[in-house]
N, CA, C and O atoms as a GROMACS GRO file, in nm:
protein
  316
    1ILE      N    1   0.085  -0.118   0.000
    1ILE     CA    2   0.000   0.000   0.000
    1ILE      C    3   0.089   0.124   0.000
    1ILE      O    4   0.184   0.132   0.077
    2GLY      N    5   0.058   0.218  -0.085
    2GLY     CA    6   0.125   0.347  -0.087
    2GLY      C    7   0.030   0.454  -0.039
    2GLY      O    8  -0.092   0.435  -0.040
    3PHE      N    9   0.084   0.565   0.002
    3PHE     CA   10   0.002   0.677   0.047
    3PHE      C   11   0.050   0.804  -0.022
    3PHE      O   12   0.170   0.826  -0.038
    4TYR      N   13  -0.046   0.888  -0.061
    4TYR     CA   14  -0.016   1.013  -0.128
    4TYR      C   15  -0.085   1.126  -0.053
    4TYR      O   16  -0.205   1.119  -0.026
    5SER      N   17  -0.010   1.229  -0.020
    5SER     CA   18  -0.066   1.348   0.046
    5SER      C   19  -0.041   1.469  -0.043
    5SER      O   20   0.067   1.528  -0.039
    6PRO      N   21  -0.142   1.507  -0.124
    6PRO     CA   22  -0.124   1.624  -0.210
    6PRO      C   23  -0.094   1.751  -0.132
    6PRO      O   24  -0.014   1.833  -0.175
    7SER      N   25  -0.157   1.768  -0.017
    7SER     CA   26  -0.137   1.890   0.061
    7SER      C   27   0.005   1.901   0.116
    7SER      O   28   0.057   2.011   0.135
    8LYS      N   29   0.068   1.788   0.143
    8LYS     CA   30   0.205   1.788   0.194
    8LYS      C   31   0.308   1.761   0.083
    8LYS      O   32   0.429   1.763   0.108
    9LYS      N   33   0.257   1.737  -0.040
    9LYS     CA   34   0.343   1.705  -0.155
    9LYS      C   35   0.437   1.590  -0.122
    9LYS      O   36   0.559   1.597  -0.142
   10LEU      N   37   0.375   1.482  -0.070
   10LEU     CA   38   0.450   1.367  -0.021
   10LEU      C   39   0.390   1.237  -0.073
   10LEU      O   40   0.268   1.222  -0.080
   11LEU      N   41   0.476   1.143  -0.110
   11LEU     CA   42   0.434   1.010  -0.153
   11LEU      C   43   0.511   0.907  -0.072
   11LEU      O   44   0.634   0.912  -0.064
   12PHE      N   45   0.439   0.814  -0.013
   12PHE     CA   46   0.500   0.696   0.048
   12PHE      C   47   0.476   0.582  -0.050
   12PHE      O   48   0.363   0.534  -0.063
   13SER      N   49   0.580   0.539  -0.118
   13SER     CA   50   0.563   0.446  -0.229
   13SER      C   51   0.563   0.300  -0.189
   13SER      O   52   0.535   0.213  -0.272
   14SER      N   53   0.592   0.270  -0.064
   14SER     CA   54   0.599   0.133  -0.018
   14SER      C   55   0.700   0.057  -0.103
   14SER      O   56   0.806   0.110  -0.133
   15ASP      N   57   0.669  -0.066  -0.144
   15ASP     CA   58   0.763  -0.146  -0.223
   15ASP      C   59   0.744  -0.127  -0.374
   15ASP      O   60   0.818  -0.186  -0.453
   16THR      N   61   0.648  -0.048  -0.414
   16THR     CA   62   0.628  -0.025  -0.558
   16THR      C   63   0.750   0.042  -0.618
   16THR      O   64   0.792   0.009  -0.729
   17LEU      N   65   0.807   0.138  -0.546
   17LEU     CA   66   0.931   0.202  -0.589
   17LEU      C   67   1.037   0.175  -0.485
   17LEU      O   68   1.042   0.241  -0.381
   18ARG      N   69   1.120   0.078  -0.514
   18ARG     CA   70   1.225   0.043  -0.420
   18ARG      C   71   1.352   0.117  -0.456
   18ARG      O   72   1.375   0.151  -0.573
   19MET      N   73   1.433   0.143  -0.357
   19MET     CA   74   1.559   0.212  -0.379
   19MET      C   75   1.671   0.140  -0.305
   19MET      O   76   1.649   0.073  -0.205
   20LYS      N   77   1.791   0.157  -0.359
   20LYS     CA   78   1.910   0.102  -0.294
   20LYS      C   79   2.024   0.197  -0.326
   20LYS      O   80   2.053   0.222  -0.443
   21GLY      N   81   2.089   0.248  -0.224
   21GLY     CA   82   2.200   0.340  -0.246
   21GLY      C   83   2.160   0.467  -0.317
   21GLY      O   84   2.240   0.525  -0.390
   22GLY      N   85   2.036   0.512  -0.297
   22GLY     CA   86   1.989   0.634  -0.360
   22GLY      C   87   1.944   0.618  -0.504
   22GLY      O   88   1.911   0.717  -0.570
   23GLU      N   89   1.941   0.494  -0.554
   23GLU     CA   90   1.899   0.467  -0.692
   23GLU      C   91   1.776   0.377  -0.690
   23GLU      O   92   1.759   0.293  -0.602
   24PHE      N   93   1.689   0.396  -0.790
   24PHE     CA   94   1.573   0.309  -0.804
   24PHE      C   95   1.619   0.170  -0.846
   24PHE      O   96   1.713   0.154  -0.923
   25ILE      N   97   1.550   0.069  -0.792
   25ILE     CA   98   1.569  -0.069  -0.837
   25ILE      C   99   1.431  -0.126  -0.869
   25ILE      O  100   1.331  -0.080  -0.814
   26LYS      N  101   1.426  -0.224  -0.956
   26LYS     CA  102   1.298  -0.279  -0.999
   26LYS      C  103   1.220  -0.336  -0.880
   26LYS      O  104   1.279  -0.392  -0.788
   27PRO      N  105   1.088  -0.321  -0.884
   27PRO     CA  106   1.004  -0.385  -0.781
   27PRO      C  107   1.023  -0.536  -0.784
   27PRO      O  108   1.059  -0.593  -0.888
   28LEU      N  109   0.998  -0.600  -0.674
   28LEU     CA  110   1.016  -0.745  -0.664
   28LEU      C  111   0.938  -0.822  -0.770
   28LEU      O  112   0.988  -0.921  -0.823
   29ASN      N  113   0.817  -0.778  -0.801
   29ASN     CA  114   0.732  -0.851  -0.895
   29ASN      C  115   0.738  -0.793  -1.036
   29ASN      O  116   0.653  -0.825  -1.119
   30TYR      N  117   0.836  -0.708  -1.066
   30TYR     CA  118   0.836  -0.636  -1.193
   30TYR      C  119   0.834  -0.730  -1.314
   30TYR      O  120   0.751  -0.711  -1.403
   31ASP      N  121   0.919  -0.828  -1.318
   31ASP     CA  122   0.925  -0.916  -1.435
   31ASP      C  123   0.800  -1.002  -1.450
   31ASP      O  124   0.760  -1.033  -1.562
   32ALA      N  125   0.739  -1.041  -1.341
   32ALA     CA  126   0.619  -1.124  -1.345
   32ALA      C  127   0.494  -1.044  -1.381
   32ALA      O  128   0.400  -1.097  -1.440
   33ALA      N  129   0.492  -0.917  -1.345
   33ALA     CA  130   0.375  -0.831  -1.369
   33ALA      C  131   0.421  -0.696  -1.426
   33ALA      O  132   0.388  -0.590  -1.374
   34LYS      N  133   0.499  -0.704  -1.534
   34LYS     CA  134   0.564  -0.586  -1.589
   34LYS      C  135   0.465  -0.475  -1.625
   34LYS      O  136   0.486  -0.360  -1.586
   35ALA      N  137   0.360  -0.505  -1.698
   35ALA     CA  138   0.265  -0.403  -1.743
   35ALA      C  139   0.200  -0.333  -1.624
   35ALA      O  140   0.188  -0.210  -1.623
   36GLN      N  141   0.158  -0.410  -1.525
   36GLN     CA  142   0.092  -0.353  -1.408
   36GLN      C  143   0.191  -0.270  -1.325
   36GLN      O  144   0.157  -0.162  -1.278
   37SER      N  145   0.311  -0.322  -1.307
   37SER     CA  146   0.413  -0.248  -1.231
   37SER      C  147   0.448  -0.117  -1.299
   37SER      O  148   0.456  -0.013  -1.233
   38LEU      N  149   0.469  -0.121  -1.430
   38LEU     CA  150   0.505   0.000  -1.503
   38LEU      C  151   0.391   0.101  -1.499
   38LEU      O  152   0.415   0.221  -1.486
   39ALA      N  153   0.266   0.055  -1.511
   39ALA     CA  154   0.152   0.145  -1.502
   39ALA      C  155   0.147   0.214  -1.365
   39ALA      O  156   0.119   0.333  -1.358
   40SER      N  157   0.175   0.141  -1.259
   40SER     CA  158   0.176   0.199  -1.125
   40SER      C  159   0.287   0.303  -1.110
   40SER      O  160   0.267   0.409  -1.052
   41ILE      N  161   0.405   0.271  -1.162
   41ILE     CA  162   0.517   0.364  -1.153
   41ILE      C  163   0.489   0.489  -1.235
   41ILE      O  164   0.520   0.600  -1.191
   42ARG      N  165   0.432   0.472  -1.354
   42ARG     CA  166   0.395   0.589  -1.435
   42ARG      C  167   0.294   0.677  -1.362
   42ARG      O  168   0.305   0.799  -1.362
   43LYS      N  169   0.195   0.613  -1.301
   43LYS     CA  170   0.093   0.690  -1.228
   43LYS      C  171   0.159   0.769  -1.114
   43LYS      O  172   0.127   0.886  -1.094
   44MET      N  173   0.249   0.705  -1.041
   44MET     CA  174   0.318   0.775  -0.933
   44MET      C  175   0.401   0.891  -0.986
   44MET      O  176   0.412   0.994  -0.921
   45GLY      N  177   0.457   0.875  -1.105
   45GLY     CA  178   0.536   0.982  -1.165
   45GLY      C  179   0.452   1.098  -1.214
   45GLY      O  180   0.503   1.207  -1.237
   46SER      N  181   0.322   1.074  -1.231
   46SER     CA  182   0.233   1.180  -1.281
   46SER      C  183   0.172   1.265  -1.170
   46SER      O  184   0.109   1.368  -1.197
   47LEU      N  185   0.189   1.223  -1.045
   47LEU     CA  186   0.133   1.296  -0.932
   47LEU      C  187   0.221   1.417  -0.898
   47LEU      O  188   0.335   1.427  -0.942
   48ASP      N  189   0.166   1.507  -0.818
   48ASP     CA  190   0.237   1.630  -0.779
   48ASP      C  191   0.289   1.615  -0.636
   48ASP      O  192   0.213   1.629  -0.540
   49TYR      N  193   0.418   1.586  -0.623
   49TYR     CA  194   0.482   1.576  -0.492
   49TYR      C  195   0.629   1.607  -0.505
   49TYR      O  196   0.686   1.598  -0.614
   50GLU      N  197   0.690   1.643  -0.398
   50GLU     CA  198   0.833   1.674  -0.394
   50GLU      C  199   0.911   1.567  -0.318
   50GLU      O  200   1.025   1.536  -0.352
   51ILE      N  201   0.849   1.511  -0.214
   51ILE     CA  202   0.917   1.417  -0.125
   51ILE      C  203   0.860   1.277  -0.146
   51ILE      O  204   0.739   1.258  -0.156
   52MET      N  205   0.950   1.179  -0.155
   52MET     CA  206   0.908   1.040  -0.166
   52MET      C  207   0.979   0.957  -0.061
   52MET      O  208   1.101   0.963  -0.046
   53LEU      N  209   0.901   0.880   0.011
   53LEU     CA  210   0.953   0.784   0.108
   53LEU      C  211   0.927   0.645   0.052
   53LEU      O  212   0.812   0.606   0.032
   54SER      N  213   1.034   0.571   0.027
   54SER     CA  214   1.016   0.435  -0.023
   54SER      C  215   1.015   0.339   0.095
   54SER      O  216   1.040   0.378   0.209
   55GLY      N  217   0.985   0.214   0.066
   55GLY     CA  218   0.984   0.114   0.171
   55GLY      C  219   1.124   0.084   0.223
   55GLY      O  220   1.140   0.026   0.330
   56HIS      N  221   1.225   0.123   0.147
   56HIS     CA  222   1.364   0.097   0.181
   56HIS      C  223   1.448   0.216   0.140
   56HIS      O  224   1.407   0.291   0.051
   57ASP      N  225   1.560   0.236   0.199
   57ASP     CA  226   1.657   0.340   0.166
   57ASP      C  227   1.611   0.478   0.213
   57ASP      O  228   1.504   0.492   0.272
   58ARG      N  229   1.692   0.576   0.187
   58ARG     CA  230   1.663   0.711   0.236
   58ARG      C  231   1.559   0.781   0.146
   58ARG      O  232   1.542   0.743   0.030
   59PRO      N  233   1.491   0.882   0.198
   59PRO     CA  234   1.389   0.952   0.119
   59PRO      C  235   1.451   1.040   0.011
   59PRO      O  236   1.567   1.080   0.018
   60ILE      N  237   1.369   1.070  -0.088
   60ILE     CA  238   1.403   1.173  -0.186
   60ILE      C  239   1.336   1.300  -0.134
   60ILE      O  240   1.214   1.303  -0.118
   61MET      N  241   1.413   1.402  -0.108
   61MET     CA  242   1.360   1.522  -0.041
   61MET      C  243   1.323   1.636  -0.135
   61MET      O  244   1.266   1.735  -0.090
   62ALA      N  245   1.355   1.626  -0.263
   62ALA     CA  246   1.318   1.732  -0.358
   62ALA      C  247   1.310   1.672  -0.498
   62ALA      O  248   1.392   1.589  -0.537
   63GLY      N  249   1.210   1.716  -0.574
   63GLY     CA  250   1.196   1.674  -0.713
   63GLY      C  251   1.164   1.528  -0.733
   63GLY      O  252   1.196   1.472  -0.838
   64ALA      N  253   1.102   1.466  -0.636
   64ALA     CA  254   1.079   1.321  -0.640
   64ALA      C  255   0.990   1.279  -0.757
   64ALA      O  256   1.021   1.181  -0.824
   65ALA      N  257   0.881   1.350  -0.782
   65ALA     CA  258   0.790   1.309  -0.890
   65ALA      C  259   0.861   1.311  -1.025
   65ALA      O  260   0.840   1.222  -1.107
   66LYS      N  261   0.944   1.410  -1.049
   66LYS     CA  262   1.019   1.417  -1.175
   66LYS      C  263   1.116   1.301  -1.186
   66LYS      O  264   1.135   1.246  -1.295
   67LYS      N  265   1.177   1.263  -1.076
   67LYS     CA  266   1.271   1.150  -1.076
   67LYS      C  267   1.197   1.019  -1.103
   67LYS      O  268   1.248   0.932  -1.174
   68VAL      N  269   1.079   1.005  -1.046
   68VAL     CA  270   0.999   0.884  -1.068
   68VAL      C  271   0.953   0.878  -1.214
   68VAL      O  272   0.958   0.772  -1.276
   69ALA      N  273   0.909   0.991  -1.269
   69ALA     CA  274   0.867   0.995  -1.410
   69ALA      C  275   0.983   0.957  -1.501
   69ALA      O  276   0.963   0.884  -1.598
   70ALA      N  277   1.103   1.005  -1.472
   70ALA     CA  278   1.221   0.970  -1.552
   70ALA      C  279   1.252   0.822  -1.539
   70ALA      O  280   1.292   0.759  -1.637
   71TYR      N  281   1.236   0.766  -1.421
   71TYR     CA  282   1.260   0.623  -1.400
   71TYR      C  283   1.158   0.540  -1.480
   71TYR      O  284   1.194   0.440  -1.540
   72ALA      N  285   1.032   0.582  -1.480
   72ALA     CA  286   0.930   0.513  -1.557
   72ALA      C  287   0.966   0.514  -1.705
   72ALA      O  288   0.950   0.412  -1.774
   73GLU      N  289   1.013   0.626  -1.754
   73GLU     CA  290   1.054   0.637  -1.894
   73GLU      C  291   1.173   0.543  -1.922
   73GLU      O  292   1.177   0.477  -2.027
   74LYS      N  293   1.265   0.536  -1.832
   74LYS     CA  294   1.381   0.448  -1.847
   74LYS      C  295   1.335   0.302  -1.854
   74LYS      O  296   1.383   0.225  -1.938
   75LEU      N  297   1.242   0.263  -1.765
   75LEU     CA  298   1.190   0.126  -1.767
   75LEU      C  299   1.116   0.097  -1.898
   75LEU      O  300   1.128  -0.012  -1.953
   76SER      N  301   1.041   0.195  -1.946
   76SER     CA  302   0.966   0.177  -2.071
   76SER      C  303   1.058   0.154  -2.189
   76SER      O  304   1.030   0.070  -2.276
   77SER      N  305   1.166   0.226  -2.192
   77SER     CA  306   1.256   0.216  -2.308
   77SER      C  307   1.353   0.098  -2.299
   77SER      O  308   1.414   0.059  -2.399
   78SER      N  309   1.367   0.040  -2.179
   78SER     CA  310   1.460  -0.072  -2.165
   78SER      C  311   1.397  -0.206  -2.197
   78SER      O  312   1.466  -0.309  -2.204
   79GLY      N  313   1.266  -0.204  -2.218
   79GLY     CA  314   1.200  -0.328  -2.260
   79GLY      C  315   1.167  -0.418  -2.154
   79GLY      O  316   1.110  -0.525  -2.180
   0.00000   0.00000   0.00000
């Protein structure tokens, strides 16, 4: 479960957007449910927020939605 607070410009992405060492890594079920995972990541990238808290690793404190949108684009183009 993820949580989005438009008023606080904050997204808690849970395990949908995992991070390691400050970099995005594929969700655990990405290869098994690629279309659904990518759709969820794209949706998260389309929301208006600055801060993202993932289920793991440190938070993104600025420009998080833009970073998520760029990650979704990277996943889309990598096949």
